[in-house]
LOMI-552732 format. One record per residue (C-alpha): residue in three letters; chain; x, y, z. Coordinates in steps of 0.1 Angstrom, whole numbers. Each point is the difference from the previous one (the first is absolute). Layout:
SITE; ALA; A; X; Y; Z;
...
This chain:
SITE; MET; A; -2; -1; 0;
SITE; PRO; A; 18; 38; -10;
SITE; GLN; A; 2; 18; 29;
SITE; GLU; A; -23; 27; 4;
SITE; HIS; A; 6; 38; 5;
SITE; TYR; A; -23; 27; 12;
SITE; PHE; A; -2; 12; -40;
SITE; SER; A; -18; -30; -4;
SITE; GLU; A; -37; 6; -11;
SITE; ARG; A; -18; -25; 21;
SITE; PRO; A; 24; -13; 29;
SITE; ASP; A; -6; -33; 10;
SITE; SER; A; 19; 2; 38;
SITE; GLU; A; -23; -4; 26;
SITE; ALA; A; -15; 34; 12;
SITE; LYS; A; 18; 6; 33;
SITE; SER; A; -7; 29; 14;
SITE; HIS; A; 22; 32; 14;
SITE; GLU; A; -12; 30; 21;
SITE; ILE; A; 23; 28; -10;
SITE; GLN; A; -1; 33; 16;
SITE; PHE; A; 26; 29; -12;
SITE; GLU; A; -4; 40; 1;
SITE; VAL; A; 3; 26; -24;
SITE; ALA; A; 4; 38; 8;
SITE; GLY; A; -9; -8; 34;
SITE; ILE; A; -31; -21; -7;
SITE; GLN; A; -8; -40; 6;
SITE; ILE; A; -10; -21; -30;
SITE; ASN; A; -11; -35; 12;
SITE; ALA; A; -1; -29; -31;
SITE; ARG; A; -2; -36; -5;
SITE; SER; A; 23; -16; -21;
SITE; GLU; A; -4; -39; -10;
SITE; ALA; A; 30; -23; -15;
SITE; GLY; A; 2; 3; -39;
SITE; THR; A; 2; 36; 0;
SITE; PHE; A; 35; 25; 4;
SITE; SER; A; 11; 3; 32;
SITE; VAL; A; -21; -16; 24;
SITE; GLN; A; 10; 5; 33;
SITE; LYS; A; 7; 36; 2;
SITE; LEU; A; 5; 27; -19;
SITE; ASP; A; 33; -2; -23;
SITE; LYS; A; 30; 23; 5;
SITE; GLY; A; -7; 14; -35;
SITE; THR; A; -32; 13; 4;
SITE; GLN; A; 5; 14; 34;
SITE; VAL; A; 29; 21; -17;
SITE; LEU; A; -24; 6; -30;
SITE; LEU; A; -32; 13; 23;
SITE; ARG; A; 23; 26; 20;
SITE; SER; A; 0; 20; -31;
SITE; HIS; A; -37; 3; 7;
SITE; ASP; A; -3; 39; 0;
SITE; TYR; A; 5; -4; -45;
SITE; PHE; A; -37; -22; 8;
SITE; PRO; A; -21; 16; -28;
SITE; ARG; A; -29; 18; 15;
SITE; THR; A; -24; -6; -25;
SITE; GLY; A; -6; -16; -34;
SITE; ASN; A; 9; -41; -9;
SITE; VAL; A; 29; -15; 16;
SITE; LEU; A; 8; -34; -10;
SITE; ASP; A; 25; -27; 21;
SITE; ILE; A; 18; -26; -19;
SITE; GLY; A; -3; -30; 14;
SITE; CYS; A; -18; 10; 32;
SITE; GLY; A; 2; -36; 19;
SITE; TRP; A; -24; 1; 30;
SITE; GLY; A; -2; 36; -4;
SITE; PRO; A; 25; 21; 18;
SITE; ILE; A; 11; 29; -22;
SITE; SER; A; -38; 0; -8;
SITE; LEU; A; -14; 7; 32;
SITE; SER; A; 24; 25; 9;
SITE; ILE; A; -6; 20; -30;
SITE; ALA; A; -37; -2; 5;
SITE; LYS; A; 2; 8; 36;
SITE; LEU; A; 23; 27; 0;
SITE; GLN; A; -17; 16; -32;
SITE; PRO; A; -38; -4; -1;
SITE; GLU; A; -6; 20; -26;
SITE; THR; A; 18; -20; -24;
SITE; THR; A; -13; -36; -19;
SITE; VAL; A; 30; -28; 5;
SITE; TRP; A; 2; -32; -27;
SITE; ALA; A; 17; -29; 17;
SITE; LEU; A; 9; -21; -29;
SITE; ASP; A; 11; -33; 2;
SITE; VAL; A; -1; -35; -20;
SITE; ASN; A; -4; -18; 34;
SITE; ARG; A; -33; -6; 7;
SITE; ARG; A; 6; -5; 37;
SITE; SER; A; 18; 30; 2;
SITE; LEU; A; -33; 20; -12;
SITE; ARG; A; -19; -18; 20;
SITE; LEU; A; 12; 9; 33;
SITE; THR; A; 12; 36; -12;
SITE; GLY; A; -40; 10; -2;
SITE; GLU; A; -4; -21; 30;
SITE; ASN; A; 24; 25; 17;
SITE; ALA; A; -12; 24; -14;
SITE; ALA; A; -39; -4; 12;
SITE; ARG; A; 20; -8; 34;
SITE; ALA; A; 10; 36; 0;
SITE; GLU; A; -30; 16; -13;
SITE; LEU; A; 18; 9; -33;
SITE; SER; A; -23; 0; -30;
SITE; ASN; A; 28; 25; -22;
SITE; ILE; A; 16; -37; -10;
SITE; HIS; A; -8; -22; -27;
SITE; PRO; A; 24; -33; -2;
SITE; VAL; A; -1; -8; -37;
SITE; THR; A; 16; -24; -27;
SITE; ALA; A; 20; 23; -29;
SITE; GLU; A; -29; -9; -24;
SITE; GLU; A; -25; 14; 28;
SITE; ILE; A; 18; 41; -1;
SITE; PRO; A; -19; 22; -31;
SITE; ALA; A; 23; 1; -26;
SITE; ASP; A; 0; 39; -1;
SITE; LEU; A; 7; 3; 37;
SITE; LYS; A; 29; 26; 8;
SITE; PHE; A; 14; 1; 37;
SITE; SER; A; 6; 24; 21;
SITE; GLY; A; 29; -24; 13;
SITE; ILE; A; 10; -35; 3;
SITE; TRP; A; 20; -15; 31;
SITE; SER; A; 12; -36; 0;
SITE; ASN; A; 27; -23; 15;
SITE; PRO; A; -1; -19; -35;
SITE; PRO; A; 4; -34; -3;
SITE; ILE; A; 42; -1; -14;
SITE; ARG; A; -5; -38; 2;
SITE; VAL; A; -21; -7; -29;
SITE; GLY; A; 30; 8; -13;
SITE; LYS; A; 13; 32; -25;
SITE; THR; A; -22; -5; -28;
SITE; VAL; A; -33; 0; 17;
SITE; LEU; A; 14; 26; 20;
SITE; HIS; A; 9; 18; -24;
SITE; ASP; A; -33; -6; -21;
SITE; LEU; A; -20; 13; 31;
SITE; MET; A; 22; 35; 0;
SITE; LYS; A; -7; 3; -35;
SITE; PHE; A; -36; -4; 0;
SITE; TRP; A; -14; 22; 35;
SITE; LEU; A; 29; 26; 1;
SITE; PRO; A; -11; 18; -33;
SITE; ARG; A; -40; 6; 16;
SITE; LEU; A; 15; 19; 27;
SITE; GLU; A; -14; 38; -3;
SITE; ALA; A; 20; 31; -8;
SITE; GLY; A; 20; 4; 29;
SITE; ALA; A; -6; -31; 20;
SITE; SER; A; 22; -21; 12;
SITE; ALA; A; 4; -43; 6;
SITE; PHE; A; 21; -6; 36;
SITE; LEU; A; 14; -34; -4;
SITE; VAL; A; 24; -15; 26;
SITE; VAL; A; 28; -30; -11;
SITE; GLN; A; 23; -15; 22;
SITE; LYS; A; 35; 7; -10;
SITE; GLN; A; 10; -40; -9;
SITE; LEU; A; -26; -4; -16;
SITE; GLY; A; 13; 22; -28;
SITE; ALA; A; -14; 38; 15;
SITE; GLU; A; 26; 17; -18;
SITE; SER; A; 0; -16; -33;
SITE; PHE; A; -39; 1; 3;
SITE; GLU; A; 1; 37; 5;
SITE; LYS; A; 23; 5; -28;
SITE; TRP; A; -22; -19; -26;
SITE; LEU; A; -27; 23; 7;
SITE; GLY; A; 17; 30; -6;
SITE; THR; A; 8; -16; -32;
SITE; GLU; A; -31; -11; -7;
SITE; PHE; A; -23; 34; 10;
SITE; PRO; A; 29; 26; -15;
SITE; ASN; A; -34; 22; 4;
SITE; MET; A; -4; -10; 41;
SITE; THR; A; 22; 18; 24;
SITE; VAL; A; 14; -34; 20;
SITE; THR; A; 17; 9; 33;
SITE; ARG; A; 3; -18; 37;
SITE; PRO; A; -15; 17; 27;
SITE; ASP; A; 5; -21; 30;
SITE; GLN; A; 21; -30; 8;
SITE; ASP; A; 2; -23; 24;
SITE; LYS; A; 31; -27; 1;
SITE; GLY; A; -9; -27; -23;
SITE; TYR; A; -29; 22; -14;
SITE; ARG; A; -2; 24; -26;
SITE; VAL; A; -31; 23; -2;
SITE; ILE; A; -5; 12; -43;
SITE; GLU; A; -23; 29; -11;
SITE; VAL; A; -8; 1; -34;
SITE; ARG; A; -15; 28; -4;
SITE; ASN; A; -24; 12; -32;
SITE; THR; A; 17; 36; -8;
SITE; ALA; A; -26; 7; -32;
SITE; THR; A; -19; 33; 10;
SITE; PHE; A; -41; 1; 3;
SITE; HIS; A; -13; 12; -34;
């Protein structure tokens, strides 16, 4: 039997659950995870580092969370910025169910757990936030970026966190080359993690 990954569409592992608590901007968020999703037992270090940039959460508009897992990024944005609509994207059906359950538990009605096909084709985003699924491989990862980053609104940014030993430096360089009309900077880093901002520098018309 092939090894099951958190990016499997329908995990077969027993759905053993874990209660997780974490804080963003001094606000506590309670959630539940299950086996077969990413970072089952606690909030992973990369997402912790990414969420330190919460001051940059968009205040309005549609926000995309690529690879939402059980929902920590989506929950954080929806909680701190209630005027946003958060599209929690994943291929893992268990992750989508958990994100929906965690949103309901937190009484957040502005989170939509979705597959890519369920996101309107003409939708633009006021922000993209992601701890991207690096382990899907470089080709799939690059395809994800090439599909979603061009859908940033003018002036909007994507914030991505990548572990250094999993290729953060080369990924940052590739982003700068692949998207010459966007600015790529590193607003934060912590030990083995890099937060990369990709900003659509196009002006509003």
